[in-house]
N, CA, C and O atoms as a GROMACS GRO file, in nm:
protein
  440
    1UNK      N    1   0.081  -0.120   0.000
    1UNK     CA    2   0.000   0.000   0.000
    1UNK      C    3   0.086   0.126   0.000
    1UNK      O    4   0.050   0.227  -0.061
    2UNK      N    5   0.198   0.119   0.068
    2UNK     CA    6   0.285   0.237   0.072
    2UNK      C    7   0.338   0.268  -0.068
    2UNK      O    8   0.353   0.385  -0.104
    3UNK      N    9   0.366   0.165  -0.148
    3UNK     CA   10   0.414   0.188  -0.285
    3UNK      C   11   0.306   0.253  -0.370
    3UNK      O   12   0.334   0.344  -0.448
    4UNK      N   13   0.184   0.206  -0.355
    4UNK     CA   14   0.072   0.264  -0.431
    4UNK      C   15   0.052   0.410  -0.390
    4UNK      O   16   0.031   0.496  -0.475
    5UNK      N   17   0.060   0.436  -0.260
    5UNK     CA   18   0.047   0.574  -0.212
    5UNK      C   19   0.156   0.663  -0.265
    5UNK      O   20   0.131   0.779  -0.299
    6UNK      N   21   0.278   0.610  -0.274
    6UNK     CA   22   0.390   0.686  -0.328
    6UNK      C   23   0.369   0.717  -0.477
    6UNK      O   24   0.395   0.829  -0.522
    7UNK      N   25   0.321   0.619  -0.551
    7UNK     CA   26   0.295   0.640  -0.694
    7UNK      C   27   0.184   0.743  -0.714
    7UNK      O   28   0.194   0.831  -0.799
    8UNK      N   29   0.077   0.731  -0.634
    8UNK     CA   30  -0.033   0.827  -0.646
    8UNK      C   31   0.013   0.968  -0.609
    8UNK      O   32  -0.032   1.066  -0.669
    9UNK      N   33   0.101   0.978  -0.512
    9UNK     CA   34   0.152   1.109  -0.473
    9UNK      C   35   0.236   1.171  -0.584
    9UNK      O   36   0.221   1.290  -0.615
   10UNK      N   37   0.324   1.092  -0.644
   10UNK     CA   38   0.410   1.144  -0.752
   10UNK      C   39   0.330   1.179  -0.876
   10UNK      O   40   0.368   1.269  -0.951
   11UNK      N   41   0.220   1.108  -0.899
   11UNK     CA   42   0.141   1.134  -1.020
   11UNK      C   43   0.052   1.258  -1.007
   11UNK      O   44  -0.004   1.304  -1.106
   12UNK      N   45   0.039   1.310  -0.885
   12UNK     CA   46  -0.045   1.427  -0.865
   12UNK      C   47  -0.188   1.394  -0.830
   12UNK      O   48  -0.273   1.483  -0.829
   13UNK      N   49  -0.217   1.268  -0.802
   13UNK     CA   50  -0.353   1.226  -0.771
   13UNK      C   51  -0.406   1.297  -0.646
   13UNK      O   52  -0.519   1.345  -0.645
   14UNK      N   53  -0.324   1.302  -0.542
   14UNK     CA   54  -0.369   1.363  -0.417
   14UNK      C   55  -0.394   1.512  -0.434
   14UNK      O   56  -0.486   1.567  -0.373
   15UNK      N   57  -0.312   1.579  -0.515
   15UNK     CA   58  -0.336   1.721  -0.542
   15UNK      C   59  -0.466   1.742  -0.619
   15UNK      O   60  -0.539   1.838  -0.593
   16UNK      N   61  -0.494   1.653  -0.713
   16UNK     CA   62  -0.619   1.662  -0.788
   16UNK      C   63  -0.740   1.646  -0.697
   16UNK      O   64  -0.835   1.724  -0.703
   17UNK      N   65  -0.735   1.544  -0.611
   17UNK     CA   66  -0.846   1.521  -0.519
   17UNK      C   67  -0.858   1.637  -0.420
   17UNK      O   68  -0.969   1.677  -0.384
   18UNK      N   69  -0.746   1.691  -0.378
   18UNK     CA   70  -0.748   1.804  -0.285
   18UNK      C   71  -0.812   1.927  -0.349
   18UNK      O   72  -0.891   1.996  -0.286
   19UNK      N   73  -0.778   1.953  -0.476
   19UNK     CA   74  -0.839   2.067  -0.545
   19UNK      C   75  -0.990   2.048  -0.561
   19UNK      O   76  -1.067   2.142  -0.542
   20UNK      N   77  -1.030   1.927  -0.595
   20UNK     CA   78  -1.174   1.899  -0.609
   20UNK      C   79  -1.246   1.914  -0.476
   20UNK      O   80  -1.357   1.966  -0.470
   21UNK      N   81  -1.182   1.867  -0.370
   21UNK     CA   82  -1.242   1.880  -0.237
   21UNK      C   83  -1.257   2.025  -0.196
   21UNK      O   84  -1.357   2.063  -0.135
   22UNK      N   85  -1.158   2.107  -0.229
   22UNK     CA   86  -1.166   2.249  -0.196
   22UNK      C   87  -1.278   2.317  -0.274
   22UNK      O   88  -1.345   2.406  -0.222
   23UNK      N   89  -1.297   2.277  -0.399
   23UNK     CA   90  -1.407   2.334  -0.477
   23UNK      C   91  -1.542   2.290  -0.421
   23UNK      O   92  -1.636   2.370  -0.415
   24UNK      N   93  -1.551   2.166  -0.382
   24UNK     CA   94  -1.677   2.112  -0.330
   24UNK      C   95  -1.716   2.176  -0.197
   24UNK      O   96  -1.833   2.205  -0.174
   25UNK      N   97  -1.618   2.196  -0.112
   25UNK     CA   98  -1.647   2.249   0.022
   25UNK      C   99  -1.641   2.400   0.031
   25UNK      O  100  -1.680   2.458   0.133
   26UNK      N  101  -1.595   2.464  -0.072
   26UNK     CA  102  -1.581   2.610  -0.078
   26UNK      C  103  -1.493   2.665   0.035
   26UNK      O  104  -1.506   2.781   0.074
   27UNK      N  105  -1.405   2.581   0.087
   27UNK     CA  106  -1.312   2.624   0.190
   27UNK      C  107  -1.369   2.637   0.329
   27UNK      O  108  -1.303   2.691   0.418
   28UNK      N  109  -1.492   2.590   0.352
   28UNK     CA  110  -1.553   2.598   0.484
   28UNK      C  111  -1.504   2.481   0.570
   28UNK      O  112  -1.521   2.365   0.532
   29UNK      N  113  -1.442   2.510   0.685
   29UNK     CA  114  -1.382   2.404   0.766
   29UNK      C  115  -1.480   2.295   0.813
   29UNK      O  116  -1.445   2.177   0.810
   30UNK      N  117  -1.599   2.333   0.855
   30UNK     CA  118  -1.695   2.232   0.903
   30UNK      C  119  -1.742   2.144   0.788
   30UNK      O  120  -1.757   2.023   0.803
   31UNK      N  121  -1.765   2.206   0.674
   31UNK     CA  122  -1.806   2.129   0.557
   31UNK      C  123  -1.696   2.032   0.514
   31UNK      O  124  -1.724   1.919   0.474
   32UNK      N  125  -1.573   2.076   0.522
   32UNK     CA  126  -1.461   1.987   0.488
   32UNK      C  127  -1.453   1.869   0.584
   32UNK      O  128  -1.427   1.756   0.542
   33UNK      N  129  -1.475   1.895   0.711
   33UNK     CA  130  -1.474   1.787   0.810
   33UNK      C  131  -1.579   1.683   0.777
   33UNK      O  132  -1.552   1.563   0.783
   34UNK      N  133  -1.699   1.727   0.742
   34UNK     CA  134  -1.806   1.634   0.707
   34UNK      C  135  -1.776   1.557   0.578
   34UNK      O  136  -1.794   1.435   0.573
   35UNK      N  137  -1.731   1.627   0.476
   35UNK     CA  138  -1.704   1.563   0.348
   35UNK      C  139  -1.593   1.459   0.362
   35UNK      O  140  -1.606   1.347   0.312
   36UNK      N  141  -1.485   1.495   0.430
   36UNK     CA  142  -1.376   1.400   0.447
   36UNK      C  143  -1.419   1.280   0.532
   36UNK      O  144  -1.380   1.167   0.503
   37UNK      N  145  -1.499   1.304   0.633
   37UNK     CA  146  -1.546   1.194   0.717
   37UNK      C  147  -1.636   1.100   0.639
   37UNK      O  148  -1.620   0.978   0.648
   38UNK      N  149  -1.728   1.154   0.562
   38UNK     CA  150  -1.820   1.069   0.484
   38UNK      C  151  -1.746   0.993   0.374
   38UNK      O  152  -1.774   0.875   0.352
   39UNK      N  153  -1.654   1.060   0.306
   39UNK     CA  154  -1.576   0.991   0.204
   39UNK      C  155  -1.491   0.879   0.263
   39UNK      O  156  -1.483   0.769   0.207
   40UNK      N  157  -1.430   0.906   0.376
   40UNK     CA  158  -1.348   0.805   0.440
   40UNK      C  159  -1.431   0.686   0.483
   40UNK      O  160  -1.391   0.571   0.464
   41UNK      N  161  -1.547   0.711   0.542
   41UNK     CA  162  -1.634   0.601   0.585
   41UNK      C  163  -1.681   0.518   0.465
   41UNK      O  164  -1.688   0.396   0.473
   42UNK      N  165  -1.711   0.585   0.355
   42UNK     CA  166  -1.755   0.512   0.236
   42UNK      C  167  -1.641   0.428   0.177
   42UNK      O  168  -1.662   0.313   0.140
   43UNK      N  169  -1.522   0.485   0.169
   43UNK     CA  170  -1.408   0.408   0.119
   43UNK      C  171  -1.374   0.292   0.211
   43UNK      O  172  -1.338   0.183   0.165
   44UNK      N  173  -1.385   0.315   0.340
   44UNK     CA  174  -1.346   0.214   0.437
   44UNK      C  175  -1.441   0.094   0.438
   44UNK      O  176  -1.404  -0.014   0.482
   45UNK      N  177  -1.561   0.113   0.389
   45UNK     CA  178  -1.654   0.000   0.380
   45UNK      C  179  -1.608  -0.101   0.275
   45UNK      O  180  -1.644  -0.218   0.282
   46UNK      N  181  -1.529  -0.056   0.179
   46UNK     CA  182  -1.487  -0.145   0.070
   46UNK      C  183  -1.337  -0.167   0.064
   46UNK      O  184  -1.290  -0.255  -0.009
   47UNK      N  185  -1.260  -0.090   0.140
   47UNK     CA  186  -1.116  -0.107   0.150
   47UNK      C  187  -1.080  -0.133   0.296
   47UNK      O  188  -1.162  -0.110   0.385
   48UNK      N  189  -0.961  -0.180   0.318
   48UNK     CA  190  -0.912  -0.197   0.453
   48UNK      C  191  -0.899  -0.061   0.522
   48UNK      O  192  -0.872   0.039   0.456
   49UNK      N  193  -0.919  -0.058   0.654
   49UNK     CA  194  -0.912   0.068   0.728
   49UNK      C  195  -0.778   0.140   0.711
   49UNK      O  196  -0.774   0.260   0.689
   50UNK      N  197  -0.670   0.065   0.721
   50UNK     CA  198  -0.537   0.126   0.710
   50UNK      C  199  -0.516   0.182   0.570
   50UNK      O  200  -0.461   0.291   0.554
   51UNK      N  201  -0.558   0.109   0.469
   51UNK     CA  202  -0.543   0.157   0.331
   51UNK      C  203  -0.623   0.285   0.310
   51UNK      O  204  -0.578   0.377   0.242
   52UNK      N  205  -0.741   0.291   0.367
   52UNK     CA  206  -0.823   0.410   0.353
   52UNK      C  207  -0.755   0.531   0.416
   52UNK      O  208  -0.753   0.639   0.358
   53UNK      N  209  -0.700   0.513   0.535
   53UNK     CA  210  -0.631   0.624   0.601
   53UNK      C  211  -0.506   0.664   0.523
   53UNK      O  212  -0.475   0.782   0.513
   54UNK      N  213  -0.435   0.565   0.468
   54UNK     CA  214  -0.315   0.597   0.389
   54UNK      C  215  -0.350   0.678   0.264
   54UNK      O  216  -0.271   0.762   0.221
   55UNK      N  217  -0.466   0.654   0.206
   55UNK     CA  218  -0.505   0.729   0.088
   55UNK      C  219  -0.565   0.865   0.122
   55UNK      O  220  -0.546   0.962   0.048
   56UNK      N  221  -0.638   0.874   0.232
   56UNK     CA  222  -0.706   0.999   0.266
   56UNK      C  223  -0.616   1.099   0.339
   56UNK      O  224  -0.635   1.220   0.324
   57UNK      N  225  -0.521   1.052   0.417
   57UNK     CA  226  -0.438   1.143   0.498
   57UNK      C  227  -0.363   1.247   0.414
   57UNK      O  228  -0.364   1.364   0.450
   58UNK      N  229  -0.298   1.209   0.303
   58UNK     CA  230  -0.231   1.313   0.223
   58UNK      C  231  -0.326   1.416   0.165
   58UNK      O  232  -0.292   1.534   0.154
   59UNK      N  233  -0.445   1.373   0.128
   59UNK     CA  234  -0.544   1.466   0.074
   59UNK      C  235  -0.587   1.565   0.182
   59UNK      O  236  -0.594   1.685   0.158
   60UNK      N  237  -0.616   1.513   0.300
   60UNK     CA  238  -0.661   1.598   0.410
   60UNK      C  239  -0.552   1.697   0.448
   60UNK      O  240  -0.580   1.816   0.466
   61UNK      N  241  -0.430   1.650   0.461
   61UNK     CA  242  -0.321   1.740   0.500
   61UNK      C  243  -0.300   1.847   0.394
   61UNK      O  244  -0.277   1.963   0.428
   62UNK      N  245  -0.307   1.810   0.269
   62UNK     CA  246  -0.289   1.908   0.160
   62UNK      C  247  -0.396   2.015   0.166
   62UNK      O  248  -0.366   2.134   0.156
   63UNK      N  249  -0.521   1.974   0.181
   63UNK     CA  250  -0.631   2.070   0.179
   63UNK      C  251  -0.626   2.163   0.300
   63UNK      O  252  -0.634   2.285   0.285
   64UNK      N  253  -0.614   2.106   0.418
   64UNK     CA  254  -0.623   2.192   0.537
   64UNK      C  255  -0.502   2.283   0.553
   64UNK      O  256  -0.514   2.393   0.605
   65UNK      N  257  -0.385   2.239   0.508
   65UNK     CA  258  -0.270   2.330   0.516
   65UNK      C  259  -0.281   2.442   0.414
   65UNK      O  260  -0.234   2.553   0.439
   66UNK      N  261  -0.342   2.416   0.300
   66UNK     CA  262  -0.365   2.524   0.203
   66UNK      C  263  -0.462   2.627   0.258
   66UNK      O  264  -0.455   2.745   0.223
   67UNK      N  265  -0.553   2.582   0.344
   67UNK     CA  266  -0.649   2.674   0.403
   67UNK      C  267  -0.598   2.738   0.532
   67UNK      O  268  -0.667   2.821   0.592
   68UNK      N  269  -0.478   2.700   0.576
   68UNK     CA  270  -0.420   2.757   0.696
   68UNK      C  271  -0.477   2.699   0.824
   68UNK      O  272  -0.472   2.764   0.929
   69UNK      N  273  -0.531   2.577   0.817
   69UNK     CA  274  -0.588   2.512   0.935
   69UNK      C  275  -0.493   2.406   0.989
   69UNK      O  276  -0.403   2.361   0.920
   70UNK      N  277  -0.515   2.368   1.113
   70UNK     CA  278  -0.436   2.261   1.172
   70UNK      C  279  -0.489   2.127   1.124
   70UNK      O  280  -0.611   2.106   1.128
   71UNK      N  281  -0.405   2.036   1.078
   71UNK     CA  282  -0.453   1.909   1.023
   71UNK      C  283  -0.494   1.805   1.126
   71UNK      O  284  -0.567   1.712   1.092
   72UNK      N  285  -0.450   1.816   1.251
   72UNK     CA  286  -0.474   1.711   1.348
   72UNK      C  287  -0.622   1.679   1.372
   72UNK      O  288  -0.658   1.561   1.372
   73UNK      N  289  -0.711   1.777   1.393
   73UNK     CA  290  -0.852   1.742   1.412
   73UNK      C  291  -0.913   1.670   1.290
   73UNK      O  292  -0.997   1.582   1.306
   74UNK      N  293  -0.869   1.707   1.172
   74UNK     CA  294  -0.920   1.645   1.052
   74UNK      C  295  -0.867   1.502   1.036
   74UNK      O  296  -0.939   1.413   0.992
   75UNK      N  297  -0.742   1.481   1.074
   75UNK     CA  298  -0.686   1.346   1.067
   75UNK      C  299  -0.752   1.254   1.170
   75UNK      O  300  -0.775   1.137   1.142
   76UNK      N  301  -0.782   1.307   1.287
   76UNK     CA  302  -0.853   1.226   1.387
   76UNK      C  303  -0.992   1.190   1.336
   76UNK      O  304  -1.037   1.077   1.356
   77UNK      N  305  -1.059   1.283   1.270
   77UNK     CA  306  -1.191   1.254   1.212
   77UNK      C  307  -1.180   1.146   1.104
   77UNK      O  308  -1.268   1.060   1.094
   78UNK      N  309  -1.075   1.151   1.023
   78UNK     CA  310  -1.055   1.049   0.919
   78UNK      C  311  -1.033   0.912   0.982
   78UNK      O  312  -1.087   0.813   0.935
   79UNK      N  313  -0.954   0.907   1.088
   79UNK     CA  314  -0.928   0.779   1.155
   79UNK      C  315  -1.056   0.723   1.215
   79UNK      O  316  -1.083   0.604   1.200
   80UNK      N  317  -1.134   0.806   1.282
   80UNK     CA  318  -1.259   0.759   1.342
   80UNK      C  319  -1.360   0.717   1.235
   80UNK      O  320  -1.430   0.617   1.251
   81UNK      N  321  -1.367   0.792   1.127
   81UNK     CA  322  -1.458   0.756   1.018
   81UNK      C  323  -1.415   0.627   0.951
   81UNK      O  324  -1.500   0.548   0.908
   82UNK      N  325  -1.286   0.603   0.942
   82UNK     CA  326  -1.237   0.479   0.883
   82UNK      C  327  -1.278   0.359   0.968
   82UNK      O  328  -1.321   0.257   0.914
   83UNK      N  329  -1.266   0.372   1.098
   83UNK     CA  330  -1.308   0.263   1.186
   83UNK      C  331  -1.458   0.242   1.182
   83UNK      O  332  -1.505   0.128   1.184
   84UNK      N  333  -1.533   0.349   1.176
   84UNK     CA  334  -1.679   0.339   1.171
   84UNK      C  335  -1.726   0.279   1.040
   84UNK      O  336  -1.810   0.189   1.039
   85UNK      N  337  -1.673   0.327   0.930
   85UNK     CA  338  -1.712   0.275   0.799
   85UNK      C  339  -1.668   0.133   0.776
   85UNK      O  340  -1.733   0.058   0.702
   86UNK      N  341  -1.558   0.094   0.838
   86UNK     CA  342  -1.507  -0.041   0.821
   86UNK      C  343  -1.598  -0.148   0.880
   86UNK      O  344  -1.593  -0.263   0.838
   87UNK      N  345  -1.679  -0.111   0.977
   87UNK     CA  346  -1.768  -0.209   1.038
   87UNK      C  347  -1.894  -0.235   0.954
   87UNK      O  348  -1.972  -0.324   0.987
   88UNK      N  349  -1.912  -0.160   0.848
   88UNK     CA  350  -2.031  -0.178   0.764
   88UNK      C  351  -2.026  -0.306   0.681
   88UNK      O  352  -2.130  -0.363   0.650
   89UNK      N  353  -1.907  -0.349   0.647
   89UNK     CA  354  -1.891  -0.472   0.568
   89UNK      C  355  -1.783  -0.558   0.629
   89UNK      O  356  -1.710  -0.514   0.719
   90UNK      N  357  -1.773  -0.680   0.582
   90UNK     CA  358  -1.670  -0.770   0.632
   90UNK      C  359  -1.533  -0.737   0.573
   90UNK      O  360  -1.431  -0.784   0.624
   91UNK      N  361  -1.529  -0.660   0.467
   91UNK     CA  362  -1.402  -0.627   0.402
   91UNK      C  363  -1.324  -0.525   0.482
   91UNK      O  364  -1.202  -0.537   0.495
   92UNK      N  365  -1.391  -0.424   0.535
   92UNK     CA  366  -1.324  -0.312   0.596
   92UNK      C  367  -1.260  -0.338   0.730
   92UNK      O  368  -1.166  -0.269   0.768
   93UNK      N  369  -1.309  -0.438   0.803
   93UNK     CA  370  -1.263  -0.458   0.940
   93UNK      C  371  -1.262  -0.607   0.973
   93UNK      O  372  -1.359  -0.676   0.941
   94UNK      N  373  -1.158  -0.658   1.036
   94UNK     CA  374  -1.152  -0.802   1.066
   94UNK      C  375  -1.255  -0.853   1.169
   94UNK      O  376  -1.301  -0.966   1.153
   95UNK      N  377  -1.295  -0.777   1.272
   95UNK     CA  378  -1.389  -0.834   1.369
   95UNK      C  379  -1.521  -0.887   1.313
   95UNK      O  380  -1.567  -0.990   1.360
   96UNK      N  381  -1.584  -0.822   1.214
   96UNK     CA  382  -1.707  -0.883   1.162
   96UNK      C  383  -1.685  -1.022   1.102
   96UNK      O  384  -1.769  -1.110   1.118
   97UNK      N  385  -1.573  -1.041   1.034
   97UNK     CA  386  -1.547  -1.173   0.978
   97UNK      C  387  -1.518  -1.274   1.088
   97UNK      O  388  -1.550  -1.392   1.074
   98UNK      N  389  -1.456  -1.230   1.197
   98UNK     CA  390  -1.432  -1.319   1.310
   98UNK      C  391  -1.562  -1.358   1.377
   98UNK      O  392  -1.577  -1.471   1.424
   99UNK      N  393  -1.656  -1.266   1.383
   99UNK     CA  394  -1.784  -1.294   1.447
   99UNK      C  395  -1.869  -1.388   1.363
   99UNK      O  396  -1.943  -1.470   1.417
  100UNK      N  397  -1.860  -1.376   1.232
  100UNK     CA  398  -1.943  -1.459   1.145
  100UNK      C  399  -1.883  -1.597   1.121
  100UNK      O  400  -1.955  -1.690   1.084
  101UNK      N  401  -1.754  -1.611   1.140
  101UNK     CA  402  -1.687  -1.738   1.112
  101UNK      C  403  -1.742  -1.854   1.195
  101UNK      O  404  -1.775  -1.957   1.137
  102UNK      N  405  -1.752  -1.843   1.328
  102UNK     CA  406  -1.806  -1.955   1.405
  102UNK      C  407  -1.954  -1.981   1.378
  102UNK      O  408  -2.001  -2.094   1.391
  103UNK      N  409  -2.027  -1.878   1.341
  103UNK     CA  410  -2.170  -1.894   1.316
  103UNK      C  411  -2.198  -1.951   1.178
  103UNK      O  412  -2.313  -1.985   1.147
  104UNK      N  413  -2.095  -1.963   1.094
  104UNK     CA  414  -2.106  -2.014   0.959
  104UNK      C  415  -2.205  -1.933   0.875
  104UNK      O  416  -2.273  -1.987   0.787
  105UNK      N  417  -2.212  -1.806   0.903
  105UNK     CA  418  -2.293  -1.715   0.822
  105UNK      C  419  -2.212  -1.667   0.704
  105UNK      O  420  -2.089  -1.678   0.704
  106UNK      N  421  -2.279  -1.616   0.606
  106UNK     CA  422  -2.210  -1.564   0.488
  106UNK      C  423  -2.198  -1.412   0.499
  106UNK      O  424  -2.258  -1.349   0.585
  107UNK      N  425  -2.119  -1.356   0.409
  107UNK     CA  426  -2.101  -1.211   0.408
  107UNK      C  427  -2.230  -1.141   0.369
  107UNK      O  428  -2.253  -1.028   0.411
  108UNK      N  429  -2.315  -1.205   0.290
  108UNK     CA  430  -2.439  -1.141   0.249
  108UNK      C  431  -2.537  -1.125   0.364
  108UNK      O  432  -2.625  -1.039   0.360
  109UNK      N  433  -2.523  -1.207   0.467
  109UNK     CA  434  -2.614  -1.194   0.582
  109UNK      C  435  -2.573  -1.080   0.672
  109UNK      O  436  -2.651  -1.036   0.757
  110UNK      N  437  -2.452  -1.030   0.656
  110UNK     CA  438  -2.404  -0.921   0.739
  110UNK      C  439  -2.474  -0.795   0.698
  110UNK      O  440  -2.449  -0.689   0.755
   0.00000   0.00000   0.00000
């Protein structure tokens, strides 16, 4: 994942997403917090939590530093949203798959 993140960073992907996020949120800090949290939760439902944070953290840091804001509250929101979104499916977080394994349930029942 670190290699993919490095490639995306060099290609300008994170800058592109950051510019789009700034246009969408119009630079309003609360709106940015909500948008980043919702995007992270949605990505985390289909990707691993760590991978989601690795992809979202550079975008968040780029956007909030361009706006002159401190990145730490936004990064904490991304981490919490990643954990929350990961519980929606068996892909995003290991505990749901551990809970369903002894019960012999399928992923579709989750």
